[in-house]
PANU-375983 format. One record per residue (C-alpha): residue in three letters; x, y, z. Coordinates in nm, 3 decimals, decimal comma. Layout:
REM residues N
<site type="ALA" X="X" Y="Y" Z="Z"/>
...
***
This chain:
REM residues 284
<site type="MET" X="11,962" Y="8,665" Z="12,304"/>
<site type="ALA" X="11,837" Y="8,866" Z="12,004"/>
<site type="GLU" X="11,487" Y="8,762" Z="11,881"/>
<site type="THR" X="11,434" Y="8,641" Z="11,531"/>
<site type="LEU" X="11,140" Y="8,687" Z="11,299"/>
<site type="THR" X="10,959" Y="8,364" Z="11,215"/>
<site type="GLY" X="10,858" Y="8,443" Z="10,861"/>
<site type="ALA" X="10,893" Y="8,683" Z="10,569"/>
<site type="LEU" X="10,564" Y="8,860" Z="10,644"/>
<site type="VAL" X="10,419" Y="9,025" Z="10,946"/>
<site type="SER" X="10,062" Y="9,159" Z="10,992"/>
<site type="ALA" X="9,967" Y="9,508" Z="11,090"/>
<site type="ALA" X="9,832" Y="9,365" Z="11,415"/>
<site type="TRP" X="10,159" Y="9,191" Z="11,490"/>
<site type="LEU" X="10,359" Y="9,507" Z="11,424"/>
<site type="ALA" X="10,135" Y="9,720" Z="11,633"/>
<site type="GLU" X="10,180" Y="9,488" Z="11,933"/>
<site type="HIS" X="10,565" Y="9,485" Z="11,887"/>
<site type="LEU" X="10,609" Y="9,853" Z="11,779"/>
<site type="SER" X="10,791" Y="9,946" Z="12,092"/>
<site type="ASP" X="11,026" Y="9,651" Z="12,109"/>
<site type="GLY" X="11,383" Y="9,781" Z="12,131"/>
<site type="ASP" X="11,514" Y="9,565" Z="11,841"/>
<site type="ILE" X="11,242" Y="9,657" Z="11,585"/>
<site type="ARG" X="11,372" Y="9,867" Z="11,298"/>
<site type="ILE" X="11,099" Y="9,983" Z="11,051"/>
<site type="LEU" X="11,199" Y="10,102" Z="10,699"/>
<site type="ASP" X="10,957" Y="10,288" Z="10,476"/>
<site type="CYS" X="11,066" Y="10,183" Z="10,128"/>
<site type="THR" X="10,812" Y="10,376" Z="9,923"/>
<site type="TRP" X="10,940" Y="10,425" Z="9,563"/>
<site type="HIS" X="10,773" Y="10,573" Z="9,257"/>
<site type="HIS" X="10,900" Y="10,580" Z="8,890"/>
<site type="PRO" X="11,005" Y="10,936" Z="8,808"/>
<site type="SER" X="10,732" Y="10,966" Z="8,545"/>
<site type="THR" X="10,464" Y="10,964" Z="8,827"/>
<site type="ASN" X="10,596" Y="11,294" Z="8,970"/>
<site type="LEU" X="10,552" Y="11,138" Z="9,305"/>
<site type="ASP" X="10,840" Y="11,108" Z="9,558"/>
<site type="GLY" X="10,862" Y="10,841" Z="9,829"/>
<site type="ARG" X="11,073" Y="11,061" Z="10,052"/>
<site type="ASN" X="10,818" Y="11,341" Z="10,045"/>
<site type="GLN" X="10,536" Y="11,101" Z="10,125"/>
<site type="TYR" X="10,748" Y="10,972" Z="10,423"/>
<site type="ARG" X="10,775" Y="11,325" Z="10,545"/>
<site type="GLY" X="10,397" Y="11,361" Z="10,529"/>
<site type="ARG" X="10,301" Y="11,051" Z="10,724"/>
<site type="HIS" X="10,489" Y="10,733" Z="10,814"/>
<site type="LEU" X="10,475" Y="10,449" Z="11,067"/>
<site type="PRO" X="10,604" Y="10,540" Z="11,412"/>
<site type="GLY" X="10,972" Y="10,517" Z="11,438"/>
<site type="SER" X="11,029" Y="10,436" Z="11,066"/>
<site type="VAL" X="11,302" Y="10,586" Z="10,851"/>
<site type="HIS" X="11,295" Y="10,610" Z="10,469"/>
<site type="PHE" X="11,489" Y="10,356" Z="10,265"/>
<site type="ASP" X="11,552" Y="10,483" Z="9,905"/>
<site type="VAL" X="11,618" Y="10,207" Z="9,662"/>
<site type="ASP" X="11,773" Y="10,453" Z="9,420"/>
<site type="HIS" X="12,016" Y="10,569" Z="9,693"/>
<site type="VAL" X="12,111" Y="10,230" Z="9,838"/>
<site type="ALA" X="12,222" Y="10,131" Z="9,491"/>
<site type="ASP" X="12,532" Y="10,100" Z="9,274"/>
<site type="PRO" X="12,626" Y="10,461" Z="9,189"/>
<site type="SER" X="12,859" Y="10,347" Z="8,901"/>
<site type="SER" X="12,572" Y="10,180" Z="8,710"/>
<site type="ASP" X="12,338" Y="10,370" Z="8,473"/>
<site type="LEU" X="12,075" Y="10,096" Z="8,525"/>
<site type="PRO" X="11,798" Y="10,163" Z="8,776"/>
<site type="HIS" X="11,870" Y="10,079" Z="9,147"/>
<site type="MET" X="12,127" Y="9,806" Z="9,097"/>
<site type="LEU" X="12,265" Y="9,634" Z="9,403"/>
<site type="PRO" X="12,541" Y="9,827" Z="9,573"/>
<site type="ASN" X="12,851" Y="9,637" Z="9,693"/>
<site type="GLU" X="12,871" Y="9,489" Z="10,050"/>
<site type="SER" X="13,051" Y="9,775" Z="10,223"/>
<site type="ASP" X="12,816" Y="10,045" Z="10,070"/>
<site type="PHE" X="12,512" Y="9,854" Z="10,168"/>
<site type="ALA" X="12,639" Y="9,802" Z="10,524"/>
<site type="LYS" X="12,730" Y="10,172" Z="10,561"/>
<site type="LYS" X="12,396" Y="10,304" Z="10,435"/>
<site type="VAL" X="12,174" Y="10,074" Z="10,636"/>
<site type="GLY" X="12,394" Y="10,131" Z="10,933"/>
<site type="LEU" X="12,327" Y="10,504" Z="10,902"/>
<site type="LEU" X="11,956" Y="10,412" Z="10,889"/>
<site type="GLY" X="11,992" Y="10,270" Z="11,240"/>
<site type="VAL" X="11,994" Y="9,905" Z="11,136"/>
<site type="GLY" X="12,246" Y="9,691" Z="11,316"/>
<site type="ASP" X="12,329" Y="9,322" Z="11,360"/>
<site type="GLY" X="12,049" Y="9,149" Z="11,555"/>
<site type="ASP" X="11,772" Y="9,391" Z="11,478"/>
<site type="ARG" X="11,432" Y="9,271" Z="11,342"/>
<site type="VAL" X="11,393" Y="9,470" Z="11,032"/>
<site type="ILE" X="11,037" Y="9,539" Z="10,907"/>
<site type="VAL" X="10,988" Y="9,687" Z="10,555"/>
<site type="TYR" X="10,689" Y="9,845" Z="10,407"/>
<site type="ASP" X="10,566" Y="10,086" Z="10,143"/>
<site type="ARG" X="10,248" Y="10,261" Z="10,054"/>
<site type="LEU" X="10,188" Y="10,126" Z="9,704"/>
<site type="PHE" X="9,948" Y="9,842" Z="9,638"/>
<site type="GLY" X="10,131" Y="9,518" Z="9,687"/>
<site type="ALA" X="10,432" Y="9,685" Z="9,847"/>
<site type="SER" X="10,676" Y="9,576" Z="9,575"/>
<site type="ALA" X="10,960" Y="9,818" Z="9,670"/>
<site type="ALA" X="10,954" Y="9,678" Z="10,011"/>
<site type="ALA" X="10,987" Y="9,328" Z="9,869"/>
<site type="ARG" X="11,289" Y="9,452" Z="9,681"/>
<site type="VAL" X="11,444" Y="9,572" Z="10,011"/>
<site type="TRP" X="11,346" Y="9,244" Z="10,180"/>
<site type="TRP" X="11,538" Y="9,065" Z="9,900"/>
<site type="MET" X="11,844" Y="9,302" Z="9,929"/>
<site type="PHE" X="11,877" Y="9,223" Z="10,300"/>
<site type="ARG" X="11,874" Y="8,850" Z="10,218"/>
<site type="VAL" X="12,138" Y="8,900" Z="9,942"/>
<site type="PHE" X="12,361" Y="9,056" Z="10,202"/>
<site type="GLY" X="12,316" Y="8,761" Z="10,430"/>
<site type="TYR" X="12,047" Y="8,890" Z="10,667"/>
<site type="ASP" X="11,736" Y="8,687" Z="10,726"/>
<site type="ASN" X="11,594" Y="8,870" Z="11,022"/>
<site type="VAL" X="11,378" Y="9,077" Z="10,792"/>
<site type="ALA" X="11,006" Y="9,068" Z="10,701"/>
<site type="MET" X="10,762" Y="9,275" Z="10,506"/>
<site type="LEU" X="10,447" Y="9,429" Z="10,640"/>
<site type="ASP" X="10,176" Y="9,237" Z="10,464"/>
<site type="GLY" X="9,964" Y="9,481" Z="10,268"/>
<site type="GLY" X="10,186" Y="9,770" Z="10,358"/>
<site type="PHE" X="10,094" Y="10,121" Z="10,477"/>
<site type="ASN" X="9,737" Y="10,076" Z="10,348"/>
<site type="GLN" X="9,666" Y="9,785" Z="10,580"/>
<site type="TRP" X="9,820" Y="9,971" Z="10,878"/>
<site type="ILE" X="9,596" Y="10,270" Z="10,806"/>
<site type="ALA" X="9,293" Y="10,045" Z="10,747"/>
<site type="ALA" X="9,338" Y="9,901" Z="11,095"/>
<site type="LYS" X="9,356" Y="10,256" Z="11,241"/>
<site type="HIS" X="9,708" Y="10,226" Z="11,378"/>
<site type="PRO" X="9,892" Y="10,546" Z="11,452"/>
<site type="THR" X="10,118" Y="10,735" Z="11,213"/>
<site type="GLU" X="10,350" Y="11,031" Z="11,265"/>
<site type="MET" X="10,497" Y="11,321" Z="11,078"/>
<site type="SER" X="10,816" Y="11,393" Z="11,256"/>
<site type="PRO" X="11,131" Y="11,256" Z="11,082"/>
<site type="VAL" X="11,327" Y="10,990" Z="11,277"/>
<site type="ARG" X="11,688" Y="11,055" Z="11,326"/>
<site type="PRO" X="11,833" Y="10,719" Z="11,417"/>
<site type="GLN" X="12,157" Y="10,633" Z="11,591"/>
<site type="PRO" X="12,404" Y="10,476" Z="11,348"/>
<site type="LYS" X="12,472" Y="10,114" Z="11,402"/>
<site type="THR" X="12,705" Y="9,856" Z="11,275"/>
<site type="PHE" X="12,570" Y="9,614" Z="11,006"/>
<site type="THR" X="12,777" Y="9,315" Z="10,898"/>
<site type="PRO" X="12,699" Y="9,187" Z="10,552"/>
<site type="THR" X="12,766" Y="8,843" Z="10,394"/>
<site type="PHE" X="12,709" Y="8,857" Z="10,027"/>
<site type="ARG" X="12,507" Y="8,553" Z="9,886"/>
<site type="PRO" X="12,581" Y="8,545" Z="9,511"/>
<site type="GLU" X="12,344" Y="8,255" Z="9,467"/>
<site type="LEU" X="12,043" Y="8,493" Z="9,511"/>
<site type="VAL" X="12,144" Y="8,722" Z="9,225"/>
<site type="ARG" X="12,182" Y="8,665" Z="8,851"/>
<site type="SER" X="12,376" Y="8,874" Z="8,608"/>
<site type="PHE" X="12,328" Y="8,934" Z="8,233"/>
<site type="GLU" X="12,600" Y="8,682" Z="8,150"/>
<site type="GLN" X="12,433" Y="8,410" Z="8,366"/>
<site type="MET" X="12,102" Y="8,479" Z="8,211"/>
<site type="LYS" X="12,242" Y="8,466" Z="7,861"/>
<site type="ALA" X="12,412" Y="8,134" Z="7,941"/>
<site type="ASN" X="12,088" Y="8,004" Z="8,070"/>
<site type="LEU" X="11,934" Y="8,050" Z="7,731"/>
<site type="ALA" X="12,143" Y="7,755" Z="7,608"/>
<site type="SER" X="12,138" Y="7,539" Z="7,918"/>
<site type="ARG" X="11,779" Y="7,600" Z="8,032"/>
<site type="LYS" X="11,887" Y="7,484" Z="8,372"/>
<site type="GLU" X="11,690" Y="7,759" Z="8,547"/>
<site type="GLN" X="11,321" Y="7,859" Z="8,482"/>
<site type="ILE" X="11,271" Y="8,225" Z="8,424"/>
<site type="VAL" X="10,950" Y="8,381" Z="8,585"/>
<site type="ASP" X="10,860" Y="8,728" Z="8,465"/>
<site type="ALA" X="10,668" Y="8,933" Z="8,719"/>
<site type="ARG" X="10,535" Y="9,205" Z="8,484"/>
<site type="GLY" X="10,178" Y="9,230" Z="8,368"/>
<site type="PRO" X="10,073" Y="9,032" Z="8,060"/>
<site type="GLY" X="10,087" Y="9,330" Z="7,824"/>
<site type="LYS" X="10,442" Y="9,416" Z="7,911"/>
<site type="PHE" X="10,543" Y="9,059" Z="7,903"/>
<site type="ASP" X="10,414" Y="9,004" Z="7,546"/>
<site type="GLY" X="10,521" Y="9,344" Z="7,429"/>
<site type="SER" X="10,171" Y="9,469" Z="7,348"/>
<site type="GLN" X="10,184" Y="9,742" Z="7,613"/>
<site type="PRO" X="10,466" Y="9,997" Z="7,658"/>
<site type="ASP" X="10,648" Y="10,017" Z="7,987"/>
<site type="VAL" X="10,703" Y="10,331" Z="8,198"/>
<site type="PHE" X="11,074" Y="10,293" Z="8,128"/>
<site type="PRO" X="11,176" Y="10,409" Z="7,777"/>
<site type="PHE" X="11,260" Y="10,062" Z="7,640"/>
<site type="SER" X="11,359" Y="10,033" Z="7,281"/>
<site type="LYS" X="11,259" Y="9,668" Z="7,267"/>
<site type="LEU" X="10,941" Y="9,511" Z="7,403"/>
<site type="GLY" X="10,872" Y="9,152" Z="7,499"/>
<site type="HIS" X="11,045" Y="8,910" Z="7,732"/>
<site type="ILE" X="11,350" Y="8,684" Z="7,766"/>
<site type="PRO" X="11,301" Y="8,369" Z="7,557"/>
<site type="GLY" X="11,174" Y="8,082" Z="7,757"/>
<site type="ALA" X="11,022" Y="8,290" Z="8,038"/>
<site type="VAL" X="10,682" Y="8,238" Z="8,189"/>
<site type="ASN" X="10,459" Y="8,506" Z="8,310"/>
<site type="VAL" X="10,340" Y="8,512" Z="8,668"/>
<site type="PRO" X="10,230" Y="8,869" Z="8,730"/>
<site type="TRP" X="10,309" Y="8,996" Z="9,073"/>
<site type="ALA" X="9,953" Y="9,153" Z="9,107"/>
<site type="ASP" X="9,805" Y="8,799" Z="9,078"/>
<site type="LEU" X="9,987" Y="8,698" Z="9,397"/>
<site type="VAL" X="9,799" Y="8,939" Z="9,627"/>
<site type="ASN" X="9,443" Y="9,006" Z="9,725"/>
<site type="PRO" X="9,304" Y="9,264" Z="9,474"/>
<site type="GLN" X="9,134" Y="9,457" Z="9,746"/>
<site type="THR" X="9,395" Y="9,464" Z="10,023"/>
<site type="GLY" X="9,731" Y="9,391" Z="9,861"/>
<site type="VAL" X="9,787" Y="9,118" Z="10,117"/>
<site type="PHE" X="9,958" Y="8,796" Z="9,987"/>
<site type="LEU" X="9,734" Y="8,509" Z="9,896"/>
<site type="GLU" X="9,743" Y="8,186" Z="10,104"/>
<site type="VAL" X="10,026" Y="7,946" Z="10,030"/>
<site type="ASP" X="9,810" Y="7,695" Z="9,835"/>
<site type="ALA" X="9,682" Y="7,978" Z="9,615"/>
<site type="LEU" X="10,031" Y="8,099" Z="9,548"/>
<site type="ARG" X="10,143" Y="7,760" Z="9,454"/>
<site type="ALA" X="9,851" Y="7,722" Z="9,220"/>
<site type="ARG" X="9,942" Y="8,045" Z="9,044"/>
<site type="PHE" X="10,298" Y="7,935" Z="8,966"/>
<site type="GLU" X="10,191" Y="7,585" Z="8,868"/>
<site type="ALA" X="9,921" Y="7,716" Z="8,626"/>
<site type="ALA" X="10,194" Y="7,916" Z="8,455"/>
<site type="GLY" X="10,396" Y="7,601" Z="8,400"/>
<site type="VAL" X="10,652" Y="7,652" Z="8,682"/>
<site type="ASP" X="10,804" Y="7,330" Z="8,824"/>
<site type="LEU" X="10,840" Y="7,419" Z="9,196"/>
<site type="ASP" X="11,092" Y="7,149" Z="9,244"/>
<site type="LYS" X="11,336" Y="7,301" Z="9,000"/>
<site type="PRO" X="11,556" Y="7,622" Z="8,992"/>
<site type="VAL" X="11,381" Y="7,956" Z="8,938"/>
<site type="VAL" X="11,506" Y="8,298" Z="8,856"/>
<site type="THR" X="11,261" Y="8,593" Z="8,870"/>
<site type="THR" X="11,278" Y="8,901" Z="8,649"/>
<site type="CYS" X="11,071" Y="9,209" Z="8,564"/>
<site type="ALA" X="11,136" Y="9,564" Z="8,430"/>
<site type="SER" X="11,396" Y="9,686" Z="8,668"/>
<site type="GLY" X="11,436" Y="9,434" Z="8,952"/>
<site type="ILE" X="11,151" Y="9,552" Z="9,187"/>
<site type="THR" X="10,837" Y="9,358" Z="9,118"/>
<site type="SER" X="11,049" Y="9,042" Z="9,044"/>
<site type="CYS" X="11,108" Y="9,042" Z="9,425"/>
<site type="MET" X="10,731" Y="9,011" Z="9,482"/>
<site type="ASP" X="10,750" Y="8,684" Z="9,292"/>
<site type="ALA" X="11,062" Y="8,580" Z="9,479"/>
<site type="LEU" X="10,893" Y="8,654" Z="9,815"/>
<site type="ALA" X="10,579" Y="8,454" Z="9,712"/>
<site type="LEU" X="10,802" Y="8,153" Z="9,618"/>
<site type="TYR" X="10,979" Y="8,191" Z="9,957"/>
<site type="LEU" X="10,643" Y="8,175" Z="10,124"/>
<site type="ILE" X="10,581" Y="7,843" Z="9,931"/>
<site type="GLY" X="10,910" Y="7,714" Z="10,080"/>
<site type="ARG" X="11,168" Y="7,814" Z="9,819"/>
<site type="SER" X="11,440" Y="8,009" Z="9,995"/>
<site type="ASP" X="11,686" Y="7,967" Z="9,706"/>
<site type="ILE" X="11,514" Y="8,178" Z="9,443"/>
<site type="ALA" X="11,744" Y="8,416" Z="9,254"/>
<site type="VAL" X="11,657" Y="8,754" Z="9,108"/>
<site type="TYR" X="11,791" Y="8,894" Z="8,787"/>
<site type="ASP" X="11,900" Y="9,227" Z="8,913"/>
<site type="GLY" X="11,928" Y="9,420" Z="8,582"/>
<site type="SER" X="11,599" Y="9,259" Z="8,453"/>
<site type="TRP" X="11,447" Y="9,391" Z="8,122"/>
<site type="ALA" X="11,615" Y="9,728" Z="8,170"/>
<site type="GLU" X="11,953" Y="9,559" Z="8,112"/>
<site type="TRP" X="11,840" Y="9,281" Z="7,879"/>
<site type="GLU" X="11,669" Y="9,489" Z="7,623"/>
<site type="ARG" X="11,962" Y="9,715" Z="7,558"/>
<site type="ALA" X="12,211" Y="9,431" Z="7,468"/>
<site type="GLU" X="12,237" Y="9,382" Z="7,096"/>
<site type="GLU" X="12,313" Y="9,021" Z="7,135"/>
<site type="ALA" X="12,013" Y="8,955" Z="7,367"/>
<site type="ALA" X="11,734" Y="8,756" Z="7,210"/>
<site type="VAL" X="11,379" Y="8,884" Z="7,262"/>
<site type="ALA" X="11,047" Y="8,689" Z="7,255"/>
<site type="ALA" X="10,693" Y="8,830" Z="7,238"/>
***
């Protein structure tokens, strides 16, 4: 019988102990905005966790959309992760090398959207792995293709039309994961947005407030709960998370999952989509 991960996070110590397990598949999800002149794939080639392959959120995405890294369809996701060596029954571990590992959280969410819960994020990411003096390697991994069977969960994704309708109904709380300056429009984003601010009615729970500022490891559950409650989030009611382009919003979604909310949806287009629509209201 295939083994199942018991939570959404694994520690560096746990992964080191299970590194040689035959059903463990490790994905290096490092992603950088183009303005940084850094490239996650090149960093993967430099050093990566043993046995890991690179997962590019801009490649495993909808090629027909001009929005950044929008979700692909079921068959495209299945084909691309299958080529990365991920198959049905595997225990998938995602990580990246940025503080907080937000791109890895995006990939964690993507697997869940396509019906796969046997996925967890390396808490603290590459930096915690290195800090514990666990091994890395330089040789690229060429995985054997596998069959991955997706089952789309539309309840975990929100579209522009759904978000616009929610402005009137207010059935779902909107939690914005960006920093305070980007949330209130006082600070420009790395994306060339023409409008600054946030979706009316949204509250701000910056993703960086959900992790230890020294290690990037997620805070304890009680502390996470307190962060959301302090922002005015009712944890018994529906929540949708958003951000600039659908990446850091997944950190908030993962934090809410750790609290016990497995039903949290993410607005995939996020501010990148919202701000370009003429009819979309903006608050600051």
